[in-house]
Structures are given as C-alpha cells and as structure tokens.
C-alpha positions as CSV (number, residue, x, y, z in Angstrom):
1,Y,-107.4,160.7,-11.6
2,V,-109.3,158.5,-9.1
3,F,-106.1,157.7,-7.2
4,K,-105.3,161.4,-6.9
5,R,-108.7,162.4,-5.6
6,L,-108.8,159.4,-3.2
7,F,-105.4,160.4,-1.8
8,M,-106.5,164.0,-1.3
9,L,-109.7,163.0,0.5
10,F,-108.0,160.4,2.6
11,S,-105.3,162.8,3.7
12,L,-107.9,165.4,4.6
13,I,-110.0,163.0,6.7
14,F,-107.0,161.4,8.4
15,L,-105.4,164.7,9.4
16,S,-108.8,166.0,10.6
17,L,-109.2,163.0,12.9
18,L,-105.7,163.4,14.2
19,S,-106.3,167.1,14.9
20,I,-109.6,166.4,16.7
21,F,-107.9,163.7,18.8
22,S,-105.0,166.1,19.7
23,I,-107.3,168.9,20.7
24,I,-109.5,166.6,22.8
25,T,-106.5,165.1,24.5
26,I,-105.0,168.5,25.3
27,V,-108.2,169.8,26.7
28,E,-108.6,166.6,28.9
29,L,-105.1,166.8,30.3
30,I,-104.6,170.5,30.7
31,D,-106.3,170.6,34.2
32,E,-104.0,167.8,35.5
33,T,-101.0,169.6,34.1
34,I,-101.9,172.8,35.9
35,K,-102.8,170.9,39.1
36,N,-99.5,169.0,39.2
37,N,-97.4,171.9,38.0
38,V,-96.1,170.0,35.0
39,A,-94.7,171.6,31.9
40,F,-97.1,171.8,28.9
41,V,-94.5,170.0,26.7
42,H,-95.3,166.7,28.4
43,I,-98.9,166.9,27.0
44,L,-97.4,167.5,23.5
45,R,-95.0,164.5,24.1
46,Y,-98.0,162.3,25.1
47,V,-100.0,163.4,22.0
48,F,-97.1,162.8,19.7
49,Y,-96.3,159.3,20.9
50,S,-100.0,158.4,21.0
51,I,-100.3,159.1,17.2
52,P,-99.1,155.6,16.1
53,E,-101.7,153.8,18.3
54,Y,-104.6,156.0,17.2
55,S,-103.4,156.0,13.6
56,S,-104.3,152.3,13.4
57,L,-107.8,153.2,14.4
58,F,-108.1,156.1,12.1
59,F,-106.8,154.3,9.0
60,P,-109.9,152.1,8.3
61,V,-112.3,155.0,9.0
62,S,-110.4,157.4,6.7
63,I,-110.1,155.0,3.8
64,L,-113.7,154.0,4.0
65,T,-114.9,157.6,4.1
66,A,-112.5,158.6,1.3
67,V,-113.8,155.9,-1.0
68,L,-117.5,156.8,-0.3
69,L,-116.8,160.5,-0.9
70,T,-114.8,159.9,-4.0
71,F,-117.4,157.9,-5.8
72,S,-120.2,160.0,-4.5
73,L,-118.7,163.2,-5.9
74,M,-117.9,161.5,-9.2
75,S,-121.5,160.2,-9.4
76,K,-122.8,163.7,-8.6
77,N,-120.8,165.3,-11.4
78,N,-121.7,162.5,-13.8
79,E,-118.0,161.5,-14.1
80,I,-118.8,157.8,-13.7
81,V,-121.2,158.0,-16.7
82,A,-118.5,159.8,-18.7
83,V,-116.0,157.1,-17.8
84,Q,-118.3,154.3,-18.9
85,V,-119.2,156.1,-22.1
86,S,-115.5,156.4,-22.9
87,G,-115.2,152.6,-22.7
88,I,-113.7,152.2,-19.3
89,G,-115.5,149.6,-17.1
90,L,-116.4,149.9,-13.4
91,H,-114.0,147.1,-12.5
92,R,-111.1,149.2,-14.0
93,L,-112.4,152.2,-12.1
94,T,-112.1,150.4,-8.7
95,L,-108.5,149.2,-9.2
96,P,-106.9,152.4,-7.7
97,V,-109.2,151.9,-4.7
98,I,-108.0,148.3,-4.2
99,F,-104.4,149.2,-4.5
100,W,-104.8,152.2,-2.2
101,G,-106.5,150.0,0.4
102,L,-103.8,147.4,0.3
103,F,-101.1,150.1,0.6
104,I,-102.8,151.6,3.6
105,S,-103.2,148.1,5.2
106,L,-99.5,147.5,4.9
107,I,-98.7,150.8,6.4
108,A,-101.1,150.2,9.3
109,F,-99.6,146.8,9.9
110,A,-96.0,148.1,9.9
111,V,-97.0,151.0,12.3
112,Q,-98.8,148.6,14.7
113,E,-96.0,146.1,14.8
114,N,-92.9,148.2,14.7
115,V,-93.7,151.7,15.8
116,A,-96.7,151.5,18.2
117,P,-95.1,149.4,21.0
118,S,-92.2,151.7,21.8
119,A,-94.3,154.8,21.2
120,N,-97.0,153.6,23.6
121,Q,-94.3,153.1,26.3
122,K,-93.1,156.7,25.8
123,A,-96.7,157.9,25.8
124,Q,-97.3,156.1,29.1
125,D,-94.1,157.7,30.6
126,A,-95.3,161.2,29.6
127,L,-98.8,160.4,31.1
128,N,-97.1,159.3,34.3
129,V,-95.3,162.6,34.6
130,I,-98.6,164.5,33.9
131,R,-100.5,162.6,36.5
132,N,-97.6,162.7,39.0
133,I,-97.4,158.9,39.1
134,R,-94.2,157.1,40.1
135,H,-91.9,156.0,37.3
136,Q,-92.3,152.7,35.5
137,T,-89.3,151.2,37.3
138,N,-91.3,151.1,40.5
139,L,-94.6,150.1,39.0
140,E,-95.1,147.7,36.2
141,F,-98.2,148.9,34.4
142,N,-98.3,146.1,31.8
143,K,-101.4,144.1,32.2
144,N,-99.8,140.7,32.5
145,W,-101.3,137.3,31.7
146,I,-99.6,134.3,33.3
147,V,-100.5,130.8,32.2
148,S,-100.2,128.0,34.8
149,G,-99.9,124.3,34.1
150,D,-103.2,123.4,35.7
151,N,-105.6,125.3,33.4
152,K,-105.2,128.5,35.5
153,F,-104.6,132.0,34.2
154,Y,-103.3,134.8,36.4
155,F,-103.9,138.4,35.4
156,Y,-103.0,141.6,37.2
157,N,-102.9,145.3,36.3
158,F,-99.5,145.9,37.8
159,Y,-97.0,144.8,40.4
160,D,-95.8,147.2,42.9
161,K,-92.1,146.2,43.5
162,K,-91.6,148.5,46.4
163,N,-94.5,147.2,48.4
164,K,-94.3,143.7,46.9
165,K,-98.0,143.4,46.0
166,F,-100.2,142.8,43.0
167,V,-102.9,145.3,42.3
168,K,-106.3,144.1,40.8
169,F,-105.2,140.5,40.8
170,N,-107.4,137.9,38.9
171,I,-107.4,134.1,38.7
172,V,-109.3,132.4,35.9
173,E,-109.8,128.6,36.1
174,L,-110.8,126.5,33.1
175,N,-112.0,122.9,33.1
176,D,-110.7,120.1,30.8
177,Q,-112.9,121.4,27.9
178,F,-111.3,124.8,28.4
179,E,-114.6,126.3,29.5
180,L,-114.7,128.9,32.3
181,E,-115.1,127.2,35.7
182,K,-114.1,129.9,38.3
183,R,-112.9,133.4,38.5
184,I,-111.3,135.0,41.6
185,Y,-110.7,138.7,41.9
186,S,-108.9,140.7,44.6
187,K,-107.9,144.3,44.9
188,V,-104.6,143.4,46.4
189,A,-102.5,140.1,46.5
190,R,-99.4,139.6,48.6
191,W,-97.0,136.7,49.0
192,N,-97.0,134.9,52.3
193,V,-94.5,132.1,51.5
194,K,-92.9,130.9,48.3
195,N,-96.1,129.4,46.8
196,E,-98.9,131.0,48.8
197,L,-100.7,134.3,48.1
198,T,-103.1,136.2,50.3
199,L,-105.9,137.8,48.4
200,I,-107.5,140.8,50.0
201,D,-110.9,142.4,49.5
202,G,-112.3,140.5,46.5
203,F,-114.9,138.0,45.2
204,E,-115.1,134.4,43.9
205,R,-117.6,133.5,41.1
206,K,-118.2,129.9,39.9
207,F,-119.6,128.9,36.5
208,D,-121.3,125.8,35.2
209,D,-121.9,125.3,31.5
210,K,-120.6,128.9,30.9
211,L,-123.2,130.4,33.2
212,P,-122.6,131.9,36.7
213,V,-124.0,129.6,39.5
214,D,-122.4,131.0,42.7
215,Y,-120.9,134.3,43.9
216,S,-119.3,135.1,47.2
217,Q,-117.2,138.0,48.6
218,F,-114.2,137.7,50.9
219,N,-112.0,140.0,53.0
220,S,-109.0,137.7,52.9
221,K,-108.4,134.4,51.1
222,K,-105.4,132.1,50.7
223,E,-104.4,130.9,47.3
224,I,-101.8,128.3,46.5
225,V,-99.7,128.8,43.4
226,K,-98.2,125.4,42.4
227,E,-95.3,126.8,40.5
228,G,-94.4,129.4,43.1
229,R,-93.6,133.0,42.7
230,G,-91.1,132.2,40.0
231,I,-93.9,131.9,37.4
232,F,-94.4,135.6,37.6
233,T,-90.8,136.6,37.2
234,K,-89.3,134.1,34.8
235,K,-88.3,135.4,31.4
236,I,-88.8,133.6,28.1
C-alpha cells in the first residue's frame, strides 16, 4: 500500500517537473528558432536529449517530496495510527521507502553514467543548430582540463581548429603543497612556436596562503608550455 502510493506521487511529481522544464526550454528557445529560421523539431530534439541530464537533478527532489507527501497524507487520514494499532511498527512502514530510494538511486546512477553523456552530445548538436553555431567538428566545446608535470593546470572553453586558437584560456599554478599560487586568464591564446603561447587580453592573479595578493591585466603575454602543444592533443 505504501509502495503503491509512493510510486504514484513520485511519478506525478517527476513528470510535472519534466513538463515544466520542457515548457520553459521551448519558450526560451522559440525566439532563436524564429530568428535563425530553424525548424521547430530541433527544439524538440534538444528537449528530448536533455531529459537524461535533468532527470538526475529531478530524481532526488521527486523522491524526497513523494516521501513527505505520502506520510503527511497517511498521518492526516490517521492511517499511521491504524497501522500501529494493527501491530505493524514504524520501522516496517518505512521499508518500502528505503527500497524505493535505493531503486531510484540505481536508476539515476545508470542514467548518469550510461545515457547522459551521449544524450548531452546530441542535445548540444541540436542547440548548435538552433543558435546557428558551426558544427562540433570545427569547434570543440568540451571544457578541457590538461594537467602539466610542473603543477600547472590548463583549462579552456573550446579550441577553434580552423583559426587555431584557444578561447577563454586559463592557467592555474599550484605550489608544492598543492595550494593555489597563480591564475592566468586570457580571452584568446595562440601558438607562436612549438612550446610558446601568446595570451591575448587577460589578467594574472597571484595568491599567498590561499588569499589573492596581486592582480594585473595585460594585452599580450608569452607563456612557455614545457611539454609543447602535444600535451593538448595526445590521446590516452
């Protein structure tokens, strides 16, 4: 009885959240679709392939709300008192909730690990079409983190293969205790030679004991990459 009621409430809440997300997404993208003269089906493709990612966010909210509503309604109708009078303890009454929570957790994990990555890629492709952005073969939109051997981390929003430049390029330097020592940001970074980058229009911020101590802006700055450009292209 508890499991059935929990299932009904969970389904209602989860589907309601998905419906709200779908409606809001369609409303937000409809103007861009009309402006770029794109078929409406691409919005539906984007919404459909975004469902796995948003499901992982909706699962915890739905199960929590369903549990609270289930026991609130049972308490309101004096069903919990009736259960106790019949000799069934509260611990026994909560077992369906525990099993249902574990079941939903496994589903959420499977969706996040096996379905969401490929679905997110297809959703991004649909969004690129809606916003009239060049295809993923020309622009790598993955926000890449590259680890260097001298406690440096390189991070960029994407790499424009056609123009051979990094967009929103960051360098994070750590000290021997792996505490933040310096961060360099530039809007654009280009290769000069095999192991030298030119950073354009950015800033440099230094840290001491995890606190910022110096800040400076620059129009152009040279940065040596010890491993060379191969560190950004090698495949593991």
